[in-house]
C-alpha positions in Angstrom: 54.0 137.6 67.0 56.6 139.3 69.0 55.8 142.0 71.4 59.2 144.1 71.4 61.6 142.5 68.7 61.4 143.7 65.1 63.3 141.9 62.2 66.7 143.7 63.7 66.4 143.8 67.4 64.4 146.4 69.3 64.3 149.8 67.6 62.3 153.1 68.1 61.9 156.8 68.9 64.1 157.6 72.3 61.7 158.3 75.1 58.8 156.8 73.6 57.5 153.2 73.6 60.2 150.7 74.3 63.1 153.1 73.9 63.5 154.4 77.5 65.6 153.9 80.5 62.9 152.1 82.3 62.4 149.7 79.5 66.1 149.1 79.0 66.7 148.1 82.6 63.9 145.6 82.1 65.5 144.3 79.0 68.8 143.9 80.8 67.4 142.1 83.7 65.4 139.8 81.1 68.3 139.2 78.8 70.8 138.7 81.8 68.4 136.2 83.6 68.1 134.2 80.3 71.7 133.8 79.5 72.6 133.3 83.1 70.4 130.4 83.9 72.2 127.8 81.7 74.8 127.0 84.3 76.5 128.3 87.3 79.7 129.7 86.1 80.5 133.5 86.1 78.4 135.3 83.6 79.7 138.0 81.2 77.9 140.5 79.1 79.7 143.0 76.6 78.1 146.2 75.6 78.9 148.6 72.7 77.1 151.4 71.0 77.3 153.9 68.2 77.7 157.5 68.7 74.1 158.5 69.3 73.6 161.0 72.5 70.8 158.8 73.8 73.3 156.0 74.2 74.7 157.5 77.0 71.4 157.8 78.6 70.5 154.1 77.7 73.6 152.3 78.5 73.6 152.8 82.1 69.9 151.5 82.4 70.7 148.4 80.4 73.8 148.0 82.7 71.7 148.3 86.0 69.3 145.6 84.6 72.2 143.1 83.6 73.9 143.6 87.0 70.9 143.2 88.9 70.5 139.8 87.2 74.0 138.8 88.3 75.8 139.3 85.2 79.2 141.0 85.0 79.5 143.4 82.4 82.3 145.1 80.1 81.5 148.0 78.2 83.4 149.3 75.1 81.9 152.5 74.1 81.5 153.1 70.0 82.6 150.4 68.0 81.2 148.7 65.0 78.3 146.0 65.4 80.5 143.4 64.0 83.1 144.0 66.4 80.9 143.5 69.1 79.9 140.2 67.3 83.4 139.2 66.9 84.4 140.3 70.7 81.6 138.3 72.0 82.9 135.0 70.6 86.7 135.8 71.3 85.9 136.9 74.9 83.6 133.9 75.5 81.0 136.2 76.7 77.7 135.0 77.5 76.1 137.7 75.1 76.8 140.9 73.5 74.5 143.9 73.2 74.8 146.6 70.6 73.0 149.8 71.4 72.2 151.1 68.0 69.6 152.1 65.5 72.0 151.5 62.6 70.7 153.7 59.6 67.9 155.4 61.4 68.5 159.1 62.2 69.8 160.1 65.8 66.3 160.4 67.5 66.2 156.7 67.3 67.9 154.1 68.9 67.9 150.4 69.9 69.3 147.1 70.7 70.8 144.4 68.7 71.6 141.1 70.8 74.1 138.4 70.2 74.5 135.0 71.6 77.8 133.6 72.7 78.3 132.2 69.0 78.2 135.8 68.0 74.9 135.2 66.2 71.9 137.3 66.3 69.0 135.6 68.2 66.5 133.5 66.7 62.7 134.4 66.8 62.4 131.6 69.4 65.0 133.0 71.9 63.8 136.6 71.6 60.1 135.3 72.4 61.4 133.6 75.4 63.4 136.9 76.6 60.2 138.8 76.1 58.2 136.5 78.5 60.9 137.5 81.0 60.5 141.1 80.1 56.7 140.9 81.3 57.5 138.8 84.2 57.3 140.1 87.7 60.9 141.8 88.2 61.4 140.7 91.8 61.7 137.0 90.6 64.7 137.9 88.4 66.8 139.9 91.0 69.8 138.5 92.7 70.9 138.9 96.3 73.4 141.7 96.6 76.5 139.4 97.0 75.7 137.9 93.6 75.3 141.5 91.9 77.6 141.7 88.6 80.5 143.9 88.4 81.1 146.6 85.6 84.4 147.2 83.7 85.2 149.6 80.9 87.8 148.6 78.3 89.0 151.2 75.7 90.7 148.9 73.1 87.7 147.5 71.5 88.6 149.1 68.2 92.1 148.1 68.3 91.0 144.4 68.9 88.7 144.5 66.2 91.3 145.6 63.6 93.7 142.9 64.5 90.8 140.4 64.2 90.1 141.9 60.6 93.8 141.7 59.7 94.0 138.3 60.4 91.4 137.4 57.7 93.8 138.5 55.1 97.6 137.5 54.2 100.3 139.3 55.8 101.7 140.7 52.6 98.2 142.6 52.0 98.8 146.3 51.4 96.9 149.1 49.9 100.2 151.1 49.2 99.6 153.5 46.2 95.8 153.3 46.5 93.6 156.2 47.3 90.2 155.6 49.4 87.5 157.7 50.4 85.7 156.3 53.7 82.6 157.9 54.7 81.9 156.6 58.3 78.4 158.3 58.8 79.5 159.7 62.1 78.9 156.6 63.6 80.4 153.6 65.0 82.9 153.0 62.5 84.5 156.7 62.6 87.7 155.3 64.7 88.4 151.9 63.2 87.6 152.3 59.6 90.2 155.2 58.6 92.7 153.7 61.0 92.8 150.2 59.3 93.1 151.6 56.0 95.8 153.9 56.8 97.8 151.0 58.5 97.5 149.0 55.5 99.2 151.8 53.4 96.2 153.5 51.8 96.0 157.3 51.2 92.8 157.9 53.2 90.1 160.7 52.6 87.8 160.5 55.7 84.3 161.9 56.0 81.7 161.6 58.5 84.3 161.0 61.5 83.3 163.9 63.6 80.2 162.6 65.6 78.4 165.0 67.7 75.6 163.0 69.0 73.1 164.2 66.6 74.9 164.2 63.4 75.0 160.3 62.7 73.8 159.5 59.3 72.9 163.0 58.6 73.5 163.7 55.0 76.5 161.1 55.0 77.0 157.3 55.1 75.4 154.6 53.2 71.8 156.1 53.2 73.6 159.5 51.7 76.3 158.1 49.1 76.4 161.3 47.2 78.7 162.8 49.5 81.0 160.1 49.1 80.7 160.2 45.3 81.7 163.7 45.2 84.6 163.3 47.3 85.8 160.2 45.1 85.7 162.6 41.9 87.4 165.3 43.7 90.2 163.3 45.1 90.3 160.9 41.9 90.2 158.0 44.3 90.3 154.3 43.5 87.2 153.4 45.6 84.8 155.1 47.9 83.3 153.3 50.7 80.4 154.7 52.6 79.2 152.9 56.0 76.0 153.2 58.0 75.6 154.2 61.7 76.6 151.0 63.1 79.0 150.0 60.3 77.3 146.7 59.5 76.8 147.6 56.0 78.3 149.5 53.2 77.8 151.2 49.8 80.7 151.6 47.3 81.3 154.1 44.5 84.1 153.3 41.8 86.5 155.6 40.3 84.3 156.8 37.8 81.7 158.1 40.3 79.3 155.2 39.7 77.3 154.0 43.3 77.6 150.3 43.6 75.0 148.6 45.8 75.2 145.5 47.7 73.7 143.2 45.1 76.6 144.1 42.6 79.2 143.8 45.5 77.7 140.2 46.3 77.7 139.3 42.7 81.6 140.2 42.4 82.5 138.5 45.5 80.5 135.3 44.4 81.9 135.2 41.0 85.4 135.7 42.4 85.0 133.2 45.2 83.4 130.8 42.5 86.5 130.9 40.3 88.9 130.4 43.1 86.6 127.4 44.5 86.1 129.0 47.6 82.4 129.8 47.3 80.6 126.8 49.4 77.3 125.7 48.3 75.9 129.2 46.8 74.5 132.4 47.8 71.7 133.6 49.9 70.1 136.9 48.8 66.7 138.3 50.1 63.1 139.1 48.5 64.5 142.2 47.8 67.7 141.3 45.7 67.7 142.4 42.1 66.3 139.7 39.5 69.5 140.5 37.5 71.5 139.2 40.2 69.5 135.9 40.2 69.8 135.8 36.4 73.6 136.4 36.6 74.0 133.4 39.1 71.8 131.1 36.7 74.1 131.9 33.9 77.0 130.9 36.0 75.7 127.8 37.7 75.9 129.5 41.0 73.1 128.2 43.5 70.9 131.3 44.6 68.4 131.3 47.4 66.1 134.2 48.9 65.5 134.7 52.4 63.2 137.2 54.2 64.7 140.7 54.4 67.2 141.2 57.5 70.8 140.2 57.6 69.7 137.8 60.4 67.3 135.8 58.2 69.9 135.8 55.4 72.5 134.2 58.0 70.0 131.5 59.2 69.5 130.5 55.7 73.0 130.4 54.9 73.4 128.0 58.1 70.6 125.8 56.9 71.9 125.7 53.4 75.5 125.7 54.4 76.5 128.4 52.1 79.2 131.0 53.0 78.1 134.1 51.3 75.1 136.0 51.6 73.6 139.8 51.9 71.1 142.4 51.0 70.9 145.0 48.3 71.1 147.6 51.1 74.9 146.4 51.8 74.3 144.1 54.6 76.7 141.4 53.4 78.0 138.3 55.4 81.2 136.8 54.7 80.5 133.4 56.4 84.0 132.2 56.6 84.8 134.9 58.6 82.0 136.5 60.4 78.7 135.9 61.8 76.8 139.0 60.9 77.1 142.0 58.3 80.5 144.0 58.3 80.7 147.0 56.1 84.4 147.3 56.6 85.2 143.5 56.3 83.5 143.5 52.9 85.3 146.7 51.9 88.8 145.2 52.6 87.5 142.1 50.7 86.8 144.5 47.6 90.2 146.2 48.2 92.1 143.0 48.1 90.3 141.9 45.0 91.7 145.4 43.4 95.4 144.7 44.9 96.8 144.0 41.6 95.6 147.0 39.7 92.1 146.0 39.0 89.6 149.0 38.6 86.7 149.2 40.8 84.4 150.1 37.8 85.5 146.8 35.8 85.2 144.2 38.8 82.0 145.7 40.4 79.8 145.5 37.4 79.2 141.8 37.1 75.5 142.0 35.8 72.8 144.3 34.4 70.3 145.3 37.0 66.7 145.0 35.9 64.9 148.4 36.7 63.8 148.8 40.1 61.7 151.0 41.9 61.3 151.3 45.8 59.0 153.6 47.4 58.7 153.9 51.1 55.3 155.0 52.5 55.3 156.3 56.1 52.1 155.1 57.8 50.6 155.4 61.4 49.7 151.8 61.4 51.6 149.0 59.3 48.7 146.7 59.5 47.2 148.8 56.7 48.9 146.3 54.3 46.2 143.9 55.4 43.3 146.2 54.5 41.0 145.0 51.8 41.8 148.0 49.6 45.6 147.4 50.1 45.2 143.6 49.2 43.1 144.4 46.2 45.3 147.0 44.8 48.3 144.6 45.0 46.6 141.9 43.2 45.7 144.5 40.5 49.3 145.5 40.3 50.5 141.9 40.0 48.2 141.1 37.3 49.1 144.2 35.5 53.0 143.1 35.7 52.2 139.5 34.8 55.2 137.7 33.8 57.1 141.1 32.8 57.9 141.9 36.1 58.1 141.3 40.2 56.2 143.0 43.0 57.0 143.0 46.8 54.9 144.9 49.1 56.0 144.4 52.9 56.3 146.2 56.4 59.3 147.7 57.4 60.9 146.0 60.3 62.7 149.0 61.8 60.5 152.0 60.8 57.1 153.1 60.6 56.8 152.6 56.8 55.4 150.3 54.0 58.1 149.3 51.5 56.8 149.0 47.8 59.3 147.4 45.5 58.8 146.5 41.7 61.1 145.1 39.0 60.5 145.1 35.3 62.2 145.9 32.1 58.9 147.8 31.2 59.5 151.1 33.1 56.3 152.5 32.3 54.4 149.4 33.2 56.4 149.3 36.5 55.7 152.8 37.6 51.9 152.2 37.0 52.0 149.2 39.0 53.7 150.9 42.0 51.3 153.7 41.7 48.4 151.5 42.3 49.6 150.0 45.3 50.8 153.4 46.7 47.5 155.2 46.2 45.8 152.4 48.5 48.3 153.1 51.5 
């Protein structure tokens, strides 16, 4: 059981619990010490953030901890999470830290930490860092002459764009295409519209005026209706909605239909399989739609499920040696190109598939989804899921569904919520099963 880390780093309400300047100093000191002890060469940490106002309070505390551990630091300001992961590798940094709370509202913040390989940390490494966080701080401080130095670079987005372009042929162009991009007033607000324009698209931008508190507010992948309306208004070929740190996306086709991560994964997998570039198979999660699994079975594409969280998806991809995986929420990992979810990269892959005139509505509906209900219950204590009444309700609901559906009840790893998900072609039966569990929480 981890003390500070959840399913995707550390996250919570600003100036409460772990999300304080004091704790970020401790985290920087502990993480810097952990990655510094491996050898005696100069050590480097790079830091980026999304657009939350609290990032400007938390970043200096984090930098203070890192430099106190003897770690040199380069800060980039707002860039997407995967831009940080890519730059961690390309700059040969010891670690990269993204200050973000992803799709959460502005009053939350947190950290995502990447190792020198650009991968999110394993549970094992996170537990080791947690031990250092609780250790006596004076033991981790270095002499004055060994303190780290801090540098600010302003070209993070430009470096990221060049890396993204390098994944596609030089001939790749979006000339003649109209694209709506909703950046959620978050970390992708500069790079996403810029690369689309550089590739030749006519771009209609939304969510590109961050003010520190409007991140994810009625925009982005958690509120795709704003994007959908813009697609219909401008008669665009595709709508793209990113989340606060741009590591996931939701799409909208030219007809105004919202496309979730499962359909996007299904399209890419089917295309890659035909092109013989799909390696092994596809990793989804416990939340992936049953219809996606059935589609893969019909097309002889191997499919495996992991725990929820793109970190667990990536771990399973590595274990099985698969090069594609992702989540219904839009975290999708193109394993040949990146180590974590990247909304903009996946959007470019979809646009690349459309470059010869294919309609989004044709290529992005590859399977018939099994009706699915997801209910999120806000709770004071997520351990309520272990109560006798809740366990009894879950068993009752599972028995009711029998072989006609699937039920999943789990704790959110990023919010104080219990997530209840069910699938079945029998919608009335499904609604009843969900209700039984919901009333017990």
